[in-house]
C-alpha positions in Angstrom: -48.6 53.8 40.5 -50.0 57.4 41.2 -49.1 60.4 40.0 -48.1 62.9 42.1 -49.7 66.4 44.7 -48.4 68.9 42.3 -49.6 66.7 39.0 -53.2 66.6 40.3 -53.5 70.3 41.1 -51.5 71.6 37.3 -54.2 68.7 36.0 -57.6 69.3 37.7 -59.8 71.7 39.6 -58.9 69.6 42.8 -58.0 72.0 46.0 -54.7 70.5 48.0 -57.0 69.0 50.5 -58.6 67.3 48.3 -55.7 66.0 45.9 -54.4 64.8 49.4 -57.6 63.1 50.2 -56.9 60.8 46.5 -53.7 60.4 47.2 -54.2 58.7 50.6 -56.9 56.4 48.7 -54.4 55.8 46.5 -51.9 54.7 49.7 -54.7 50.7 49.2 -55.0 49.9 45.7 -53.0 47.9 46.0 -54.6 45.9 48.3 -57.3 46.4 46.6 -56.6 45.0 43.5 -55.2 42.0 45.0 -58.6 40.7 46.6 -60.8 41.9 44.4 -58.0 40.1 41.5 -59.1 43.3 39.4 -57.7 46.3 37.7 -58.3 49.3 40.1 -58.5 53.0 38.9 -59.0 56.4 40.5 -59.8 58.9 37.5 -60.5 62.5 37.8 -62.5 65.1 35.5 -60.3 67.2 33.7 -60.2 71.9 34.3 -61.8 71.3 30.5 -64.5 69.1 32.3 -65.2 67.0 29.3 -62.4 64.3 29.7 -61.0 62.3 33.0 -58.0 61.5 33.8 -56.6 58.2 35.4 -54.4 59.2 38.6 -53.6 55.8 39.8 -53.8 52.4 39.3 -52.9 49.1 40.5 -53.3 46.2 38.3 -53.1 42.5 41.4 -50.1 39.7 41.7 -53.4 37.8 42.3 -54.5 36.7 38.9 -53.7 38.1 35.1 -54.1 41.6 33.9 -56.4 42.6 31.5 -54.0 45.1 30.7 -50.7 44.4 29.4 -49.1 48.2 29.2 -49.4 51.3 32.3 -52.8 53.4 32.3 -51.3 55.8 34.0 -51.5 59.8 33.0 -54.6 57.7 30.4 -57.2 60.3 28.7 -60.4 58.9 28.7 -63.4 61.2 26.6 -66.6 60.9 26.6 -67.0 58.4 24.0 -64.7 55.9 25.2 -65.8 56.3 28.9 -69.0 57.5 29.5 -69.7 55.6 32.8 -66.8 57.2 34.4 -67.9 60.8 33.4 -71.7 59.6 33.8 -70.1 59.0 37.9 -68.3 62.2 37.6 -70.7 64.2 37.2 -73.5 63.7 38.6 -71.7 61.2 41.7 -73.8 58.3 41.3 -72.3 54.8 40.9 -72.4 52.4 37.9 -72.6 48.4 38.6 -71.8 46.0 36.0 -72.0 47.6 32.6 -69.7 45.4 31.0 -66.5 45.6 28.2 -64.4 43.9 25.2 -60.5 43.8 27.2 -57.3 44.1 25.3 -57.0 40.3 24.5 -61.0 40.2 23.3 -62.2 39.0 26.9 -65.1 40.9 28.6 -65.2 42.2 31.3 -67.0 44.3 33.9 -66.5 48.0 35.4 -67.9 48.9 38.3 -67.3 52.4 39.3 -67.8 54.1 42.9 -67.9 58.4 43.3 -65.0 59.1 45.4 -66.2 62.1 47.6 -65.2 65.0 50.4 -65.5 65.9 54.0 -67.8 68.7 51.5 -69.8 65.5 49.9 -69.1 66.5 46.1 -67.4 64.2 44.2 -63.6 64.8 43.3 -63.3 61.3 41.8 -64.2 58.0 41.1 -63.0 54.5 41.6 -63.0 52.1 39.0 -62.3 48.1 39.0 -62.4 46.7 36.1 -62.9 42.3 36.6 -62.8 39.4 33.4 -66.2 38.0 33.5 -65.0 35.5 30.8 -65.6 32.7 32.4 -68.7 33.9 33.9 -70.0 34.7 30.0 -69.3 31.4 29.2 -71.4 30.2 32.0 -74.2 31.9 30.8 -74.1 31.1 27.4 -73.3 27.6 28.8 -77.4 27.6 30.7 -78.5 28.9 27.5 -77.6 26.1 25.5 -78.8 23.8 28.1 -82.0 25.0 28.5 -82.7 24.8 24.7 -81.2 21.4 24.7 -84.7 19.0 23.7 -82.0 15.4 24.1 -82.0 15.0 27.8 -78.0 12.9 27.4 -77.2 16.8 25.6 -78.5 18.2 29.1 -76.3 15.8 31.5 -73.1 16.8 28.6 -73.9 20.6 29.0 -75.1 20.4 33.4 -72.2 18.1 33.4 -69.4 21.0 32.0 -71.3 23.9 33.3 -71.1 22.2 36.9 -66.9 20.9 36.2 -65.7 24.9 35.3 -67.3 26.6 38.4 -66.5 23.7 41.0 -62.5 24.1 39.4 -63.4 27.9 38.9 -64.5 28.7 42.6 -61.3 26.5 44.2 -59.0 28.6 41.8 -60.6 31.9 44.0 -60.5 30.2 47.1 -56.7 29.0 45.6 -55.7 33.1 44.8 -57.5 35.1 47.8 -55.5 32.8 50.1 -52.6 33.1 48.7 -53.8 37.1 48.7 -53.5 36.4 52.3 -50.6 35.4 52.5 -48.9 37.9 50.2 -49.7 40.8 53.2 -48.3 38.6 56.1 -45.7 38.6 54.3 -45.4 42.2 53.4 -46.0 42.8 57.7 -42.5 40.3 58.6 -38.8 41.7 59.6 -37.2 38.2 59.0 -36.4 37.1 55.5 -36.5 33.4 57.2 -39.6 33.6 58.0 -40.9 35.9 54.6 -39.2 32.7 52.9 -41.5 30.7 54.1 -44.1 32.7 53.2 -42.6 33.3 49.4 -42.8 29.4 48.8 -45.8 28.5 50.7 -47.4 31.0 48.1 -45.0 29.7 45.6 -47.1 26.0 46.2 -50.6 27.5 46.7 -50.3 29.4 43.2 -49.3 26.5 41.4 -52.2 24.3 42.5 -54.3 27.4 41.2 -52.5 27.2 37.9 -54.2 23.7 37.6 -57.5 24.8 38.4 -57.5 27.6 36.3 -56.5 25.4 33.8 -59.4 23.4 34.6 -62.1 25.5 34.8 -61.2 27.6 31.6 -61.9 24.4 29.2 -64.7 22.2 31.8 -62.1 18.5 31.0 -60.8 16.9 33.8 -57.7 16.6 31.6 -54.4 19.0 31.8 -51.5 19.1 29.6 -49.1 18.8 32.0 -46.7 20.6 28.8 -48.2 23.3 29.0 -49.1 24.2 32.9 -45.2 23.4 33.6 -44.1 26.2 30.9 -46.4 28.6 32.9 -45.3 27.7 36.6 -41.9 27.8 35.3 -43.1 31.5 33.7 -44.1 32.2 37.5 -41.1 31.1 39.2 -38.9 33.6 37.0 -41.1 36.8 37.6 -41.2 36.3 41.4 -38.6 33.9 42.1 -35.4 35.5 40.6 -32.9 37.2 42.4 -32.0 41.2 40.9 -29.2 41.0 38.7 -29.9 37.1 37.4 -29.8 36.0 35.0 -32.3 32.7 34.9 -34.0 30.9 32.1 -36.3 27.5 32.0 -37.0 26.0 28.7 -39.5 23.4 29.0 -39.5 20.9 26.0 -41.0 17.4 25.0 -44.8 16.6 24.3 -47.9 16.9 25.7 -49.5 14.7 28.3 -52.5 14.7 29.0 -53.1 13.9 33.3 -56.1 13.5 35.2 -56.5 17.1 38.0 -55.1 15.1 40.6 -52.7 13.8 39.1 -51.8 16.5 37.5 -51.3 19.1 40.5 -49.2 16.1 42.3 -46.7 17.1 39.0 -46.8 21.2 39.1 -45.5 20.6 43.0 -43.6 18.4 41.9 -41.6 21.2 39.4 -42.0 23.7 41.2 -40.4 22.0 44.1 -37.7 20.7 42.1 -37.3 24.4 39.3 -37.7 27.1 42.6 -35.0 24.7 44.3 -32.7 25.3 41.5 -33.2 28.9 41.6 -32.4 29.4 45.3 -29.5 26.7 45.1 -27.8 26.2 42.1 -26.6 29.7 41.2 -25.2 31.2 44.0 -22.0 32.3 42.5 -23.3 33.0 38.9 -25.5 35.9 36.8 -26.4 33.9 34.1 -28.1 30.5 34.4 -30.3 28.1 32.6 -32.5 25.5 34.0 -34.4 22.7 31.3 -37.2 20.7 32.0 -37.6 17.3 29.3 -41.5 15.6 29.1 -40.7 12.2 27.4 -43.4 9.9 27.1 -43.0 6.0 26.2 -46.8 3.9 26.6 -47.2 4.4 29.8 -45.1 5.5 31.2 -44.4 9.4 31.8 -40.4 10.5 32.8 -40.2 14.6 34.0 -36.5 15.3 34.4 -35.2 18.8 35.3 -31.4 19.9 34.7 -29.3 22.8 35.7 -26.5 24.4 35.2 -25.1 26.0 38.2 -22.7 24.1 41.3 -24.2 20.9 41.7 -25.2 18.8 44.1 -21.5 19.0 46.0 -22.4 22.4 47.0 -24.5 24.0 48.0 -27.5 22.8 46.1 -30.1 21.3 48.7 -32.5 18.9 46.9 -30.6 15.9 48.8 -30.7 17.0 51.7 -33.3 15.0 53.3 -34.9 17.0 56.2 -35.5 20.2 53.0 -38.9 20.2 53.9 -39.5 20.3 49.7 -37.5 17.9 49.5 -40.0 15.4 51.3 -42.3 16.6 49.6 -40.8 15.9 46.3 -40.9 12.3 47.6 -43.9 11.9 49.1 -45.9 13.4 45.7 -43.4 10.9 43.8 -43.9 8.3 45.3 -48.0 8.5 47.1 -49.5 10.8 44.2 -47.3 8.9 41.2 -46.9 6.0 42.3 -43.3 6.9 40.9 -39.5 7.4 41.2 -37.3 10.1 41.9 -33.7 9.8 40.7 -30.4 11.7 40.4 -28.8 10.8 37.5 -25.5 11.9 36.4 -24.7 14.5 34.6 -21.2 16.9 33.3 -22.5 19.5 35.3 -25.3 21.6 37.5 -28.4 19.1 38.5 -30.1 16.4 37.0 -33.2 15.5 38.7 -35.9 13.0 37.3 -39.3 11.6 38.5 -40.9 8.8 36.4 -44.5 7.5 37.3 -47.2 5.4 35.0 -50.2 7.3 33.5 -53.4 5.2 32.4 -53.4 6.3 28.7 -56.3 8.1 27.2 -58.0 7.2 23.5 -56.9 9.8 21.9 -52.8 9.2 23.7 -52.1 5.9 23.6 -49.0 5.5 21.8 
């Protein structure tokens, strides 16, 4: 998002040529935000020289933004943003400044000046990134260094390694998603764009698992929580304008090892996405219910929609479908489970039943 050229000239002391430089820079903000996985802003000095104005912003689509609302038109005084005003007035960059986010997380702010052809500073480019994970690791390392018991040191060290491993995998997956999304924007073919979209959805589902594990430093994941996150992600990215499709997740929490968790989120991703695509061809309103049930060591996940049913355009039964082949392979090979299609009065119901090794906390 960007202020118009006239607004820029009216609110600042910049010339038309200088404003055009900023407008051209703003055209690339979304790409910068996606690749850097950070919120990106452009700020300019107001005419009074005592505050700066946010004239452009881009929120990353590859990771959660630090901000729930738009920052465009926000006026930042020197008391609030001393680094921004310092960089605007001196033309010097600032790296590694830390602050608190809206959700009480910790963010790092990097600021670099934007200059015109004469070398004068006309604005600053600001990158704000969540570094809560890095700060937690710093505290873990500090605790590790203070630990005197060798067993305590080993336990803390293992937790750090596990978190860092999952964090790096998540970041790599999100970079891949960003590259695929950029490539998708270049194609003119709807069919090719759909293939890109499906691949991005699968990779994003896998990244969710590693993000969960990175924040907790454990090797087991709450499947119900992950499925809720996937459902929210799919509804926001896959539902076409004008349609109102809701997804509900019911049942008990089920904890699985990371490899099983990844397989499960991919399975649910395919089933829910297939319902969104094919179950409601002539409906503007639809509902998808996901239920988790555990009996001893057996877990059943059921995905039910109230759409047109398999007899019409619903395509999960088409064995040539890549989505069906992926679900079938994951259920049989990764989960050692069974895929079934129970009868229902309306729409389609798909069930996945698989065994799971009980943990001490969830043995019964």
